[in-house]
C-alpha positions in Angstrom: 7.0 34.2 -11.4 8.7 37.1 -12.6 12.2 35.2 -12.3 10.6 32.4 -14.4 9.3 35.0 -17.0 12.8 36.8 -17.3 14.5 33.6 -17.6 12.3 32.4 -20.5 12.7 35.6 -22.3 16.4 35.2 -22.0 16.5 38.7 -20.7 19.3 37.7 -17.9 20.6 41.1 -17.5 17.1 42.1 -16.1 17.2 39.0 -14.2 20.8 39.6 -12.7 19.4 43.1 -11.4 16.4 41.6 -9.8 18.6 39.1 -7.8 19.2 40.7 -4.8 19.0 37.9 -1.9 20.3 34.2 -1.4 16.5 32.9 -2.1 16.3 34.4 -5.2 19.9 33.3 -6.4 18.8 29.7 -5.5 15.5 29.7 -7.2 17.3 30.9 -10.4 19.9 28.3 -10.2 16.7 25.6 -10.1 15.0 27.3 -12.7 18.4 27.4 -15.1 18.8 23.6 -14.1 15.3 22.5 -14.9 15.4 24.1 -18.4 18.2 22.2 -19.6 17.7 19.7 -22.2 18.7 15.9 -20.7 22.0 15.9 -22.2 22.9 19.3 -20.8 21.4 18.1 -17.5 23.5 15.0 -17.2 26.5 17.2 -18.2 25.4 19.3 -14.9 24.9 16.7 -12.9 28.5 15.0 -13.8 30.0 18.4 -13.0 28.4 18.7 -9.7 29.1 15.4 -9.0 32.9 16.2 -9.6 32.9 18.7 -7.2 31.3 16.9 -4.4 33.5 16.5 -1.3 36.1 13.6 -1.6 34.6 11.7 1.1 31.2 11.5 -0.5 32.9 10.0 -3.8 34.6 7.3 -1.3 31.1 6.6 0.4 29.1 6.2 -2.8 31.7 4.4 -4.5 32.0 1.9 -1.4 28.1 1.6 -1.4 28.2 0.9 -5.4 30.7 -1.5 -5.0 29.1 -3.5 -2.4 25.9 -3.3 -4.0 27.5 -5.0 -7.2 29.6 -7.4 -5.4 26.5 -8.3 -3.3 24.5 -9.0 -6.7 27.3 -11.1 -8.2 27.7 -13.0 -5.2 24.1 -13.8 -5.0 24.2 -14.9 -8.8 27.2 -17.3 -8.4 25.7 -18.7 -5.2 22.5 -19.6 -6.9 24.7 -20.9 -9.8 26.8 -23.2 -7.6 23.7 -24.2 -5.7 21.9 -25.4 -9.0 25.0 -27.3 -10.0 25.1 -28.9 -6.7 21.5 -30.0 -6.7 22.1 -31.5 -10.3 25.2 -33.4 -8.8 23.0 -34.6 -5.7 20.3 -35.7 -8.1 23.1 -37.6 -10.1 24.3 -39.4 -6.9 21.1 -40.5 -6.0 20.3 -41.8 -9.3 23.6 -43.7 -9.4 22.8 -45.4 -6.1 19.7 -46.8 -7.5 21.5 -48.2 -10.4 19.7 -45.8 -13.1 21.3 -45.7 -16.7 23.8 -43.2 -17.1 22.4 -41.9 -20.5 19.1 -41.3 -18.4 21.0 -39.3 -15.8 22.8 -37.1 -18.5 19.2 -36.3 -19.8 17.7 -35.6 -16.2 20.4 -33.5 -15.1 22.2 -31.8 -18.0 25.4 -33.1 -16.5 27.8 -34.5 -19.1 28.8 -38.4 -18.9 32.4 -37.2 -17.8 31.1 -35.3 -14.8 28.7 -38.4 -14.0 31.4 -41.0 -14.1 33.5 -38.6 -11.6 30.5 -39.5 -9.2 30.6 -43.0 -9.7 
């Protein structure tokens, strides 16, 4: 409580005198950190990240890259699956001698795409 009051009153000289052991020093760092505004906090986090060991940077980059690639792969897979479903429906309708204009309306495929399937 005393540390918080000294910090709030900007009495850093007196605060420095009080800090004798590692626990108080850690508490002070936390108080300083959480009293920053959001922009300053982001800057501090960026600085902290910069000094992170290199191995952790690589690990985080690998994890983030994997997650991004996984999401992108899922989106592409879903898109390809939807397109393949349209093609399968068009093939089925072609086999039943359905009018091409109707197939275009139902599937959203172009006439050229349907003509390739014939």
